[in-house]
C-alpha angles and dihedrals in degrees: 000000000000119000093338094313128113117235113257119243115263092255090051090047090051090057094042104040119003094188092053088047090052091050092050092047090050091050092049092048090048089053089049089239095149094157091061096051119114093237099177093055093038090055092048092046095049091048091051091049091054090050091048091052092049091050092049092053093050092046092050092044091051093050090048092049091049090055094044089053093048089047091052098043102037106038092159091059096050112135141180087250092059090047092049091051091049092049093045095049092047092051093048093045093049090054092048092047094058080091106086092212092053091049091052090047090051092051090051093048100041093100092049092048088048091056091052090047092051091055092048094043090051091055095044095046097035087230121135117259087239088067089073126069116269092231128037107277092201132077116222088255091054091048090051091047091240 
């Protein structure tokens, strides 16, 4: 009991305060109190985290590809801002891709991210989509600057 209030159940806490729920789940796991874990919400949460990580990788990959395409197709417009974006996205992606499953996901989704990048690069550069290669001209290692 805290300040005259009873503690909410874990499912209620999940709905009311996700961070507090996470802290409680971590405490229970640390105490090896598996029977007390809120398994339905834990399963949902962990699945959502995996989806979020995959989305973040694809978003960062797409931004990086857009800037690589702009860099390649508009050399006279190259800027420090573009270079900083390329460097930042590469750094962030390399950290994320330390996870083997995220690296595999990125390799599988490179072509899809490239198609998104072509559409965005065409808008940003005012070049026609046909200006860009039909298929991604970069390997994942090249994209990552490795």
